[in-house]
All heavy atoms as TSV, in Angstrom:
chain	resi	resn	atom	element	x	y	z
A	1	MET	N	N	0.829	-1.180	0.000
A	1	MET	CA	C	0.000	0.000	0.000
A	1	MET	C	C	0.879	1.251	0.000
A	1	MET	O	O	1.838	1.347	0.740
A	1	MET	CB	C	-0.912	-0.022	1.223
A	1	MET	CG	C	-2.086	0.900	1.071
A	1	MET	SD	S	-3.208	0.754	2.449
A	1	MET	CE	C	-4.512	-0.158	1.677
A	2	ASP	N	N	0.511	2.183	-0.814
A	2	ASP	CA	C	1.280	3.418	-0.981
A	2	ASP	C	C	0.985	4.379	0.177
A	2	ASP	O	O	-0.080	4.352	0.778
A	2	ASP	CB	C	0.882	4.043	-2.316
A	2	ASP	CG	C	1.824	5.139	-2.748
A	2	ASP	OD1	O	2.888	5.281	-2.130
A	2	ASP	OD2	O	1.470	5.849	-3.703
A	3	TRP	N	N	1.930	5.254	0.470
A	3	TRP	CA	C	1.732	6.210	1.573
A	3	TRP	C	C	0.651	7.226	1.241
A	3	TRP	O	O	-0.020	7.727	2.127
A	3	TRP	CB	C	3.038	6.887	1.958
A	3	TRP	CG	C	3.626	7.766	0.886
A	3	TRP	CD1	C	4.410	7.373	-0.146
A	3	TRP	CD2	C	3.462	9.166	0.755
A	3	TRP	NE1	N	4.746	8.440	-0.916
A	3	TRP	CE2	C	4.180	9.570	-0.385
A	3	TRP	CE3	C	2.785	10.126	1.490
A	3	TRP	CZ2	C	4.229	10.885	-0.806
A	3	TRP	CZ3	C	2.851	11.442	1.067
A	3	TRP	CH2	C	3.570	11.802	-0.070
A	4	LEU	N	N	0.438	7.507	-0.036
A	4	LEU	CA	C	-0.656	8.407	-0.414
A	4	LEU	C	C	-2.018	7.771	-0.151
A	4	LEU	O	O	-2.975	8.473	0.202
A	4	LEU	CB	C	-0.537	8.800	-1.881
A	4	LEU	CG	C	0.531	9.835	-2.214
A	4	LEU	CD1	C	0.630	10.033	-3.714
A	4	LEU	CD2	C	0.238	11.136	-1.523
A	5	ASP	N	N	-2.109	6.458	-0.321
A	5	ASP	CA	C	-3.348	5.764	0.006
A	5	ASP	C	C	-3.639	5.846	1.500
A	5	ASP	O	O	-4.783	6.031	1.912
A	5	ASP	CB	C	-3.288	4.298	-0.420
A	5	ASP	CG	C	-3.255	4.132	-1.927
A	5	ASP	OD1	O	-3.785	5.025	-2.625
A	5	ASP	OD2	O	-2.693	3.117	-2.392
A	6	GLN	N	N	-2.603	5.713	2.314
A	6	GLN	CA	C	-2.777	5.823	3.761
A	6	GLN	C	C	-3.251	7.214	4.154
A	6	GLN	O	O	-4.166	7.367	4.966
A	6	GLN	CB	C	-1.451	5.511	4.482
A	6	GLN	CG	C	-1.016	4.079	4.389
A	6	GLN	CD	C	-1.873	3.173	5.254
A	6	GLN	OE1	O	-2.543	3.619	6.175
A	6	GLN	NE2	N	-1.850	1.894	4.938
A	7	ILE	N	N	-2.615	8.226	3.589
A	7	ILE	CA	C	-3.002	9.598	3.915
A	7	ILE	C	C	-4.412	9.890	3.422
A	7	ILE	O	O	-5.189	10.551	4.114
A	7	ILE	CB	C	-1.977	10.594	3.339
A	7	ILE	CG1	C	-0.655	10.464	4.082
A	7	ILE	CG2	C	-2.493	12.023	3.419
A	7	ILE	CD1	C	0.448	11.318	3.532
A	8	SER	N	N	-4.765	9.417	2.242
A	8	SER	CA	C	-6.097	9.691	1.714
A	8	SER	C	C	-7.186	9.012	2.539
A	8	SER	O	O	-8.313	9.497	2.587
A	8	SER	CB	C	-6.198	9.254	0.254
A	8	SER	OG	O	-6.117	7.850	0.140
A	9	ARG	N	N	-6.854	7.918	3.203
A	9	ARG	CA	C	-7.839	7.263	4.055
A	9	ARG	C	C	-8.004	7.965	5.399
A	9	ARG	O	O	-9.081	7.968	5.969
A	9	ARG	CB	C	-7.437	5.803	4.314
A	9	ARG	CG	C	-8.149	4.850	3.420
A	9	ARG	CD	C	-8.098	3.447	3.930
A	9	ARG	NE	N	-6.744	3.065	4.312
A	9	ARG	CZ	C	-6.451	1.949	4.932
A	9	ARG	NH1	N	-7.400	1.113	5.259
A	9	ARG	NH2	N	-5.222	1.654	5.246
A	10	PHE	N	N	-6.942	8.566	5.910
A	10	PHE	CA	C	-6.983	9.135	7.254
A	10	PHE	C	C	-6.975	10.655	7.286
A	10	PHE	O	O	-6.871	11.240	8.363
A	10	PHE	CB	C	-5.800	8.605	8.078
A	10	PHE	CG	C	-5.887	7.137	8.349
A	10	PHE	CD1	C	-4.988	6.263	7.773
A	10	PHE	CD2	C	-6.879	6.627	9.165
A	10	PHE	CE1	C	-5.071	4.907	8.017
A	10	PHE	CE2	C	-6.973	5.280	9.410
A	10	PHE	CZ	C	-6.064	4.411	8.833
A	11	TRP	N	N	-7.095	11.335	6.149
A	11	TRP	CA	C	-7.012	12.794	6.167
A	11	TRP	C	C	-8.145	13.447	6.939
A	11	TRP	O	O	-7.921	14.471	7.575
A	11	TRP	CB	C	-6.884	13.377	4.758
A	11	TRP	CG	C	-8.139	13.382	3.952
A	11	TRP	CD1	C	-8.535	12.446	3.065
A	11	TRP	CD2	C	-9.161	14.377	3.975
A	11	TRP	NE1	N	-9.737	12.785	2.529
A	11	TRP	CE2	C	-10.150	13.970	3.071
A	11	TRP	CE3	C	-9.340	15.565	4.671
A	11	TRP	CZ2	C	-11.300	14.700	2.849
A	11	TRP	CZ3	C	-10.494	16.303	4.449
A	11	TRP	CH2	C	-11.454	15.864	3.540
A	12	PRO	N	N	-9.383	12.902	6.958
A	12	PRO	CA	C	-10.404	13.561	7.791
A	12	PRO	C	C	-10.051	13.516	9.279
A	12	PRO	O	O	-10.296	14.473	10.015
A	12	PRO	CB	C	-11.682	12.770	7.515
A	12	PRO	CG	C	-11.449	12.104	6.211
A	12	PRO	CD	C	-9.994	11.833	6.149
A	13	HIS	N	N	-9.442	12.428	9.715
A	13	HIS	CA	C	-9.037	12.311	11.113
A	13	HIS	C	C	-7.892	13.268	11.429
A	13	HIS	O	O	-7.858	13.869	12.512
A	13	HIS	CB	C	-8.628	10.876	11.428
A	13	HIS	CG	C	-9.693	9.873	11.123
A	13	HIS	ND1	N	-10.851	9.779	11.864
A	13	HIS	CD2	C	-9.791	8.945	10.145
A	13	HIS	CE1	C	-11.613	8.825	11.365
A	13	HIS	NE2	N	-10.988	8.308	10.314
A	14	LEU	N	N	-6.974	13.406	10.496
A	14	LEU	CA	C	-5.866	14.342	10.694
A	14	LEU	C	C	-6.362	15.785	10.738
A	14	LEU	O	O	-5.916	16.578	11.574
A	14	LEU	CB	C	-4.829	14.179	9.584
A	14	LEU	CG	C	-4.069	12.856	9.547
A	14	LEU	CD1	C	-3.224	12.773	8.290
A	14	LEU	CD2	C	-3.228	12.706	10.788
A	15	ALA	N	N	-7.287	16.124	9.865
A	15	ALA	CA	C	-7.838	17.487	9.840
A	15	ALA	C	C	-8.617	17.773	11.121
A	15	ALA	O	O	-8.502	18.858	11.695
A	15	ALA	CB	C	-8.729	17.670	8.612
A	16	ALA	N	N	-9.403	16.816	11.588
A	16	ALA	CA	C	-10.160	17.012	12.821
A	16	ALA	C	C	-9.225	17.134	14.018
A	16	ALA	O	O	-9.444	17.965	14.911
A	16	ALA	CB	C	-11.141	15.858	13.028
A	17	GLY	N	N	-8.188	16.331	14.042
A	17	GLY	CA	C	-7.212	16.420	15.131
A	17	GLY	C	C	-6.489	17.751	15.136
A	17	GLY	O	O	-6.271	18.351	16.199
A	18	PHE	N	N	-6.141	18.246	13.961
A	18	PHE	CA	C	-5.494	19.554	13.874
A	18	PHE	C	C	-6.435	20.653	14.337
A	18	PHE	O	O	-6.015	21.577	15.047
A	18	PHE	CB	C	-5.041	19.814	12.432
A	18	PHE	CG	C	-4.478	21.186	12.236
A	18	PHE	CD1	C	-3.230	21.512	12.727
A	18	PHE	CD2	C	-5.211	22.165	11.570
A	18	PHE	CE1	C	-2.711	22.786	12.557
A	18	PHE	CE2	C	-4.709	23.430	11.402
A	18	PHE	CZ	C	-3.449	23.737	11.893
A	19	GLU	N	N	-7.695	20.577	13.970
A	19	GLU	CA	C	-8.669	21.593	14.379
A	19	GLU	C	C	-8.871	21.591	15.886
A	19	GLU	O	O	-8.923	22.645	16.520
A	19	GLU	CB	C	-9.999	21.370	13.668
A	19	GLU	CG	C	-11.138	22.180	14.207
A	19	GLU	CD	C	-10.878	23.665	14.222
A	19	GLU	OE1	O	-10.178	24.173	13.344
A	19	GLU	OE2	O	-11.381	24.337	15.139
A	20	ILE	N	N	-8.978	20.417	16.475
A	20	ILE	CA	C	-9.154	20.334	17.930
A	20	ILE	C	C	-7.922	20.870	18.646
A	20	ILE	O	O	-8.030	21.595	19.639
A	20	ILE	CB	C	-9.480	18.891	18.349
A	20	ILE	CG1	C	-10.875	18.534	17.872
A	20	ILE	CG2	C	-9.358	18.708	19.860
A	20	ILE	CD1	C	-11.250	17.084	18.049
A	21	LEU	N	N	-6.741	20.532	18.151
A	21	LEU	CA	C	-5.507	21.036	18.759
A	21	LEU	C	C	-5.420	22.559	18.646
A	21	LEU	O	O	-5.073	23.244	19.617
A	21	LEU	CB	C	-4.293	20.397	18.093
A	21	LEU	CG	C	-2.937	20.825	18.628
A	21	LEU	CD1	C	-2.776	20.385	20.081
A	21	LEU	CD2	C	-1.834	20.264	17.768
A	22	ALA	N	N	-5.764	23.104	17.491
A	22	ALA	CA	C	-5.735	24.560	17.308
A	22	ALA	C	C	-6.758	25.244	18.215
A	22	ALA	O	O	-6.465	26.277	18.819
A	22	ALA	CB	C	-6.008	24.908	15.841
A	23	ALA	N	N	-7.940	24.666	18.349
A	23	ALA	CA	C	-8.967	25.253	19.215
A	23	ALA	C	C	-8.540	25.196	20.676
A	23	ALA	O	O	-8.757	26.157	21.427
A	23	ALA	CB	C	-10.296	24.533	19.006
A	24	LEU	N	N	-7.938	24.096	21.098
A	24	LEU	CA	C	-7.468	23.994	22.479
A	24	LEU	C	C	-6.374	25.017	22.779
A	24	LEU	O	O	-6.410	25.689	23.815
A	24	LEU	CB	C	-6.943	22.585	22.755
A	24	LEU	CG	C	-7.984	21.517	23.017
A	24	LEU	CD1	C	-7.314	20.146	23.110
A	24	LEU	CD2	C	-8.741	21.815	24.293
A	25	LEU	N	N	-5.413	25.136	21.874
A	25	LEU	CA	C	-4.313	26.073	22.105
A	25	LEU	C	C	-4.793	27.520	22.135
A	25	LEU	O	O	-4.388	28.294	23.009
A	25	LEU	CB	C	-3.235	25.886	21.033
A	25	LEU	CG	C	-2.438	24.589	21.107
A	25	LEU	CD1	C	-1.499	24.489	19.917
A	25	LEU	CD2	C	-1.678	24.494	22.409
A	26	THR	N	N	-5.662	27.883	21.224
A	26	THR	CA	C	-6.158	29.261	21.221
A	26	THR	C	C	-7.080	29.526	22.408
A	26	THR	O	O	-7.084	30.634	22.950
A	26	THR	CB	C	-6.878	29.597	19.907
A	26	THR	OG1	O	-7.879	28.615	19.658
A	26	THR	CG2	C	-5.916	29.650	18.754
A	27	SER	N	N	-7.831	28.526	22.845
A	27	SER	CA	C	-8.676	28.696	24.030
A	27	SER	C	C	-7.823	28.923	25.272
A	27	SER	O	O	-8.118	29.805	26.089
A	27	SER	CB	C	-9.563	27.472	24.234
A	27	SER	OG	O	-10.462	27.324	23.186
A	28	PHE	N	N	-6.771	28.122	25.436
A	28	PHE	CA	C	-5.874	28.306	26.576
A	28	PHE	C	C	-5.220	29.683	26.541
A	28	PHE	O	O	-5.097	30.345	27.563
A	28	PHE	CB	C	-4.803	27.226	26.615
A	28	PHE	CG	C	-5.305	25.890	27.068
A	28	PHE	CD1	C	-4.865	24.738	26.459
A	28	PHE	CD2	C	-6.216	25.777	28.106
A	28	PHE	CE1	C	-5.314	23.504	26.873
A	28	PHE	CE2	C	-6.677	24.548	28.525
A	28	PHE	CZ	C	-6.227	23.402	27.904
A	29	HIS	N	N	-4.825	30.109	25.351
A	29	HIS	CA	C	-4.195	31.423	25.228
A	29	HIS	C	C	-5.176	32.529	25.590
A	29	HIS	O	O	-4.816	33.482	26.292
A	29	HIS	CB	C	-3.655	31.626	23.818
A	29	HIS	CG	C	-2.799	32.844	23.691
A	29	HIS	ND1	N	-3.334	34.089	23.436
A	29	HIS	CD2	C	-1.468	33.015	23.800
A	29	HIS	CE1	C	-2.360	34.963	23.388
A	29	HIS	NE2	N	-1.209	34.341	23.605
A	30	ALA	N	N	-6.407	32.407	25.148
A	30	ALA	CA	C	-7.410	33.428	25.462
A	30	ALA	C	C	-7.700	33.471	26.956
A	30	ALA	O	O	-7.801	34.552	27.546
A	30	ALA	CB	C	-8.702	33.156	24.683
A	31	VAL	N	N	-7.792	32.323	27.589
A	31	VAL	CA	C	-8.070	32.287	29.027
A	31	VAL	C	C	-6.914	32.880	29.819
A	31	VAL	O	O	-7.115	33.612	30.781
A	31	VAL	CB	C	-8.368	30.839	29.477
A	31	VAL	CG1	C	-8.336	30.708	30.987
A	31	VAL	CG2	C	-9.710	30.393	28.941
A	32	LEU	N	N	-5.702	32.581	29.410
A	32	LEU	CA	C	-4.540	33.030	30.179
A	32	LEU	C	C	-4.163	34.487	29.932
A	32	LEU	O	O	-3.608	35.136	30.819
A	32	LEU	CB	C	-3.340	32.131	29.874
A	32	LEU	CG	C	-3.460	30.688	30.347
A	32	LEU	CD1	C	-2.240	29.895	29.891
A	32	LEU	CD2	C	-3.611	30.611	31.847
A	33	HIS	N	N	-4.449	35.021	28.751
A	33	HIS	CA	C	-3.925	36.330	28.401
A	33	HIS	C	C	-4.959	37.441	28.275
A	33	HIS	O	O	-4.584	38.607	28.200
A	33	HIS	CB	C	-3.118	36.246	27.104
A	33	HIS	CG	C	-1.874	35.442	27.257
A	33	HIS	ND1	N	-0.769	35.915	27.910
A	33	HIS	CD2	C	-1.570	34.183	26.858
A	33	HIS	CE1	C	0.171	34.992	27.900
A	33	HIS	NE2	N	-0.296	33.924	27.266
A	34	LYS	N	N	-6.220	37.121	28.232
A	34	LYS	CA	C	-7.246	38.166	28.142
A	34	LYS	C	C	-7.586	38.661	29.542
A	34	LYS	O	O	-7.847	37.874	30.442
A	34	LYS	CB	C	-8.514	37.642	27.460
A	34	LYS	CG	C	-8.356	37.376	25.993
A	34	LYS	CD	C	-8.159	38.676	25.262
A	34	LYS	CE	C	-7.907	38.452	23.803
A	34	LYS	NZ	N	-7.579	39.665	23.108
A	35	ARG	N	N	-7.571	39.977	29.709
A	35	ARG	CA	C	-7.898	40.555	31.016
A	35	ARG	C	C	-9.394	40.563	31.264
A	35	ARG	O	O	-9.850	40.336	32.375
A	35	ARG	CB	C	-7.369	41.982	31.101
A	35	ARG	CG	C	-5.881	42.048	31.122
A	35	ARG	CD	C	-5.427	43.472	31.268
A	35	ARG	NE	N	-3.979	43.548	31.090
A	35	ARG	CZ	C	-3.327	44.657	30.953
A	35	ARG	NH1	N	-3.979	45.808	30.942
A	35	ARG	NH2	N	-2.021	44.653	30.802
A	36	ASP	N	N	-10.158	40.852	30.235
A	36	ASP	CA	C	-11.610	40.929	30.357
A	36	ASP	C	C	-12.221	39.537	30.175
A	36	ASP	O	O	-11.977	38.861	29.167
A	36	ASP	CB	C	-12.162	41.890	29.305
A	36	ASP	CG	C	-13.635	42.183	29.475
A	36	ASP	OD1	O	-14.162	41.919	30.570
A	36	ASP	OD2	O	-14.242	42.691	28.517
A	37	THR	N	N	-13.004	39.107	31.140
A	37	THR	CA	C	-13.617	37.782	31.088
A	37	THR	C	C	-14.584	37.653	29.921
A	37	THR	O	O	-14.656	36.601	29.282
A	37	THR	CB	C	-14.366	37.503	32.402
A	37	THR	OG1	O	-13.476	37.714	33.483
A	37	THR	CG2	C	-14.884	36.098	32.452
A	38	ARG	N	N	-15.304	38.733	29.633
A	38	ARG	CA	C	-16.259	38.694	28.520
A	38	ARG	C	C	-15.546	38.514	27.188
A	38	ARG	O	O	-16.012	37.775	26.313
A	38	ARG	CB	C	-17.102	39.952	28.508
A	38	ARG	CG	C	-18.018	40.060	29.710
A	38	ARG	CD	C	-18.685	41.394	29.748
A	38	ARG	NE	N	-17.642	42.418	29.979
A	38	ARG	CZ	C	-17.857	43.701	30.046
A	38	ARG	NH1	N	-19.071	44.169	29.869
A	38	ARG	NH2	N	-16.884	44.539	30.284
A	39	ALA	N	N	-14.406	39.167	27.027
A	39	ALA	CA	C	-13.649	39.024	25.780
A	39	ALA	C	C	-13.111	37.603	25.631
A	39	ALA	O	O	-13.157	37.026	24.535
A	39	ALA	CB	C	-12.500	40.022	25.742
A	40	ALA	N	N	-12.602	37.040	26.723
A	40	ALA	CA	C	-12.094	35.657	26.660
A	40	ALA	C	C	-13.213	34.683	26.327
A	40	ALA	O	O	-13.037	33.778	25.496
A	40	ALA	CB	C	-11.440	35.283	27.991
A	41	THR	N	N	-14.374	34.878	26.933
A	41	THR	CA	C	-15.513	33.999	26.660
A	41	THR	C	C	-15.972	34.123	25.211
A	41	THR	O	O	-16.269	33.114	24.559
A	41	THR	CB	C	-16.678	34.336	27.607
A	41	THR	OG1	O	-16.210	34.270	28.951
A	41	THR	CG2	C	-17.828	33.380	27.421
A	42	LEU	N	N	-16.009	35.329	24.705
A	42	LEU	CA	C	-16.396	35.539	23.314
A	42	LEU	C	C	-15.414	34.870	22.353
A	42	LEU	O	O	-15.822	34.193	21.411
A	42	LEU	CB	C	-16.488	37.035	23.008
A	42	LEU	CG	C	-16.827	37.384	21.570
A	42	LEU	CD1	C	-18.286	37.051	21.296
A	42	LEU	CD2	C	-16.554	38.832	21.297
A	43	TRP	N	N	-14.123	35.026	22.604
A	43	TRP	CA	C	-13.137	34.421	21.725
A	43	TRP	C	C	-13.185	32.893	21.786
A	43	TRP	O	O	-13.027	32.224	20.768
A	43	TRP	CB	C	-11.736	34.923	22.037
A	43	TRP	CG	C	-11.451	36.221	21.370
A	43	TRP	CD1	C	-11.228	37.419	21.960
A	43	TRP	CD2	C	-11.365	36.441	19.953
A	43	TRP	NE1	N	-11.027	38.382	21.007
A	43	TRP	CE2	C	-11.096	37.808	19.764
A	43	TRP	CE3	C	-11.495	35.632	18.834
A	43	TRP	CZ2	C	-10.951	38.367	18.507
A	43	TRP	CZ3	C	-11.361	36.194	17.582
A	43	TRP	CH2	C	-11.087	37.538	17.429
A	44	ILE	N	N	-13.405	32.346	22.969
A	44	ILE	CA	C	-13.511	30.893	23.074
A	44	ILE	C	C	-14.724	30.400	22.288
A	44	ILE	O	O	-14.656	29.381	21.600
A	44	ILE	CB	C	-13.572	30.460	24.550
A	44	ILE	CG1	C	-12.216	30.698	25.196
A	44	ILE	CG2	C	-13.976	28.999	24.683
A	44	ILE	CD1	C	-12.200	30.521	26.685
A	45	GLY	N	N	-15.821	31.130	22.358
A	45	GLY	CA	C	-16.997	30.763	21.567
A	45	GLY	C	C	-16.731	30.821	20.082
A	45	GLY	O	O	-17.118	29.927	19.330
A	46	VAL	N	N	-16.053	31.866	19.644
A	46	VAL	CA	C	-15.724	31.991	18.214
A	46	VAL	C	C	-14.796	30.863	17.781
A	46	VAL	O	O	-14.981	30.249	16.720
A	46	VAL	CB	C	-15.093	33.371	17.922
A	46	VAL	CG1	C	-14.496	33.423	16.524
A	46	VAL	CG2	C	-16.125	34.463	18.093
A	47	VAL	N	N	-13.816	30.564	18.596
A	47	VAL	CA	C	-12.835	29.525	18.239
A	47	VAL	C	C	-13.502	28.162	18.096
A	47	VAL	O	O	-13.195	27.412	17.174
A	47	VAL	CB	C	-11.702	29.491	19.296
A	47	VAL	CG1	C	-10.908	28.219	19.214
A	47	VAL	CG2	C	-10.801	30.697	19.137
A	48	TRP	N	N	-14.414	27.832	18.995
A	48	TRP	CA	C	-15.032	26.510	18.952
A	48	TRP	C	C	-16.213	26.421	17.988
A	48	TRP	O	O	-16.499	25.349	17.465
A	48	TRP	CB	C	-15.468	26.080	20.345
A	48	TRP	CG	C	-14.299	25.639	21.159
A	48	TRP	CD1	C	-13.639	26.380	22.079
A	48	TRP	CD2	C	-13.627	24.380	21.097
A	48	TRP	NE1	N	-12.595	25.652	22.599
A	48	TRP	CE2	C	-12.572	24.420	22.017
A	48	TRP	CE3	C	-13.821	23.228	20.355
A	48	TRP	CZ2	C	-11.712	23.341	22.202
A	48	TRP	CZ3	C	-12.972	22.156	20.544
A	48	TRP	CH2	C	-11.924	22.221	21.469
A	49	LEU	N	N	-16.888	27.537	17.724
A	49	LEU	CA	C	-18.072	27.468	16.869
A	49	LEU	C	C	-17.793	27.727	15.394
A	49	LEU	O	O	-18.628	27.400	14.549
A	49	LEU	CB	C	-19.138	28.450	17.378
A	49	LEU	CG	C	-19.722	28.103	18.751
A	49	LEU	CD1	C	-20.686	29.178	19.204
A	49	LEU	CD2	C	-20.400	26.747	18.720
A	50	VAL	N	N	-16.662	28.314	15.086
A	50	VAL	CA	C	-16.269	28.537	13.691
A	50	VAL	C	C	-15.005	27.717	13.454
A	50	VAL	O	O	-13.903	28.170	13.752
A	50	VAL	CB	C	-16.021	30.041	13.425
A	50	VAL	CG1	C	-15.685	30.277	11.977
A	50	VAL	CG2	C	-17.207	30.870	13.848
A	51	PRO	N	N	-15.140	26.508	12.925
A	51	PRO	CA	C	-14.064	25.518	12.970
A	51	PRO	C	C	-12.674	25.958	12.509
A	51	PRO	O	O	-11.785	26.029	13.337
A	51	PRO	CB	C	-14.582	24.376	12.108
A	51	PRO	CG	C	-16.035	24.490	12.188
A	51	PRO	CD	C	-16.332	25.954	12.311
A	52	ILE	N	N	-12.439	26.240	11.282
A	52	ILE	CA	C	-11.080	26.556	10.843
A	52	ILE	C	C	-10.805	28.050	10.959
A	52	ILE	O	O	-9.715	28.473	11.331
A	52	ILE	CB	C	-10.873	26.091	9.383
A	52	ILE	CG1	C	-11.073	24.586	9.255
A	52	ILE	CG2	C	-9.506	26.491	8.862
A	52	ILE	CD1	C	-10.079	23.749	10.007
A	53	LEU	N	N	-11.794	28.837	10.685
A	53	LEU	CA	C	-11.630	30.280	10.664
A	53	LEU	C	C	-11.490	30.888	12.066
A	53	LEU	O	O	-10.834	31.916	12.234
A	53	LEU	CB	C	-12.817	30.910	9.931
A	53	LEU	CG	C	-12.710	32.357	9.523
A	53	LEU	CD1	C	-11.519	32.568	8.599
A	53	LEU	CD2	C	-13.982	32.789	8.850
A	54	GLY	N	N	-12.070	30.257	13.076
A	54	GLY	CA	C	-12.033	30.786	14.433
A	54	GLY	C	C	-10.632	30.977	14.996
A	54	GLY	O	O	-10.276	32.077	15.434
A	55	PRO	N	N	-9.803	29.927	15.007
A	55	PRO	CA	C	-8.432	30.116	15.489
A	55	PRO	C	C	-7.629	31.106	14.650
A	55	PRO	O	O	-6.822	31.865	15.181
A	55	PRO	CB	C	-7.820	28.716	15.409
A	55	PRO	CG	C	-8.980	27.806	15.527
A	55	PRO	CD	C	-10.107	28.499	14.836
A	56	LEU	N	N	-7.870	31.129	13.346
A	56	LEU	CA	C	-7.158	32.087	12.500
A	56	LEU	C	C	-7.574	33.519	12.816
A	56	LEU	O	O	-6.729	34.427	12.866
A	56	LEU	CB	C	-7.423	31.783	11.025
A	56	LEU	CG	C	-6.789	30.503	10.493
A	56	LEU	CD1	C	-7.226	30.267	9.056
A	56	LEU	CD2	C	-5.298	30.547	10.603
A	57	LEU	N	N	-8.864	33.737	13.040
A	57	LEU	CA	C	-9.340	35.063	13.429
A	57	LEU	C	C	-8.735	35.494	14.767
A	57	LEU	O	O	-8.377	36.653	14.940
A	57	LEU	CB	C	-10.868	35.084	13.519
A	57	LEU	CG	C	-11.624	35.158	12.225
A	57	LEU	CD1	C	-13.122	34.993	12.479
A	57	LEU	CD2	C	-11.334	36.451	11.510
A	58	TYR	N	N	-8.632	34.563	15.698
A	58	TYR	CA	C	-8.049	34.908	16.999
A	58	TYR	C	C	-6.580	35.307	16.846
A	58	TYR	O	O	-6.128	36.268	17.459
A	58	TYR	CB	C	-8.178	33.760	17.987
A	58	TYR	CG	C	-7.564	34.088	19.325
A	58	TYR	CD1	C	-8.220	34.938	20.195
A	58	TYR	CD2	C	-6.334	33.577	19.706
A	58	TYR	CE1	C	-7.658	35.281	21.410
A	58	TYR	CE2	C	-5.771	33.896	20.908
A	58	TYR	CZ	C	-6.436	34.745	21.766
A	58	TYR	OH	O	-5.877	35.090	22.969
A	59	VAL	N	N	-5.849	34.574	16.039
A	59	VAL	CA	C	-4.429	34.904	15.851
A	59	VAL	C	C	-4.278	36.251	15.170
A	59	VAL	O	O	-3.410	37.047	15.548
A	59	VAL	CB	C	-3.730	33.783	15.019
A	59	VAL	CG1	C	-2.359	34.202	14.585
A	59	VAL	CG2	C	-3.667	32.511	15.847
A	60	VAL	N	N	-5.137	36.562	14.205
A	60	VAL	CA	C	-5.013	37.816	13.481
A	60	VAL	C	C	-5.566	39.002	14.276
A	60	VAL	O	O	-4.934	40.055	14.359
A	60	VAL	CB	C	-5.740	37.713	12.112
A	60	VAL	CG1	C	-5.809	39.052	11.416
A	60	VAL	CG2	C	-5.043	36.689	11.223
A	61	LEU	N	N	-6.738	38.824	14.902
A	61	LEU	CA	C	-7.420	39.946	15.546
A	61	LEU	C	C	-7.362	39.939	17.077
A	61	LEU	O	O	-7.454	40.993	17.682
A	61	LEU	CB	C	-8.886	39.966	15.120
A	61	LEU	CG	C	-9.161	40.096	13.632
A	61	LEU	CD1	C	-10.643	39.946	13.364
A	61	LEU	CD2	C	-8.642	41.412	13.104
A	62	GLY	N	N	-7.228	38.775	17.690
A	62	GLY	CA	C	-7.368	38.692	19.134
A	62	GLY	C	C	-6.104	38.863	19.941
A	62	GLY	O	O	-6.143	39.296	21.073
A	63	VAL	N	N	-4.978	38.531	19.363
A	63	VAL	CA	C	-3.708	38.640	20.083
A	63	VAL	C	C	-3.229	40.075	19.963
A	63	VAL	O	O	-3.113	40.622	18.878
A	63	VAL	CB	C	-2.665	37.663	19.502
A	63	VAL	CG1	C	-1.341	37.814	20.242
A	63	VAL	CG2	C	-3.162	36.239	19.606
A	64	ASN	N	N	-2.954	40.692	21.112
A	64	ASN	CA	C	-2.517	42.099	21.108
A	64	ASN	C	C	-1.059	42.220	20.712
A	64	ASN	O	O	-0.206	41.589	21.164
A	64	ASN	CB	C	-2.737	42.716	22.487
A	64	ASN	CG	C	-4.200	42.794	22.810
A	64	ASN	OD1	O	-5.029	42.800	21.924
A	64	ASN	ND2	N	-4.503	42.835	24.091
């Protein structure tokens, strides 16, 4: 079996794992570094409810 066949079979799992890891890391960062509780809660909601775009938005707009 070719390595491309392996990747093509497991790419949804890899993408989901990457998304969960990105959401966890950005959530931890928001909790630890945001002074305002409402802002941290809002960013955590955005990160978890908007799958790929949420963590990217936080990195671009949320980090001071």
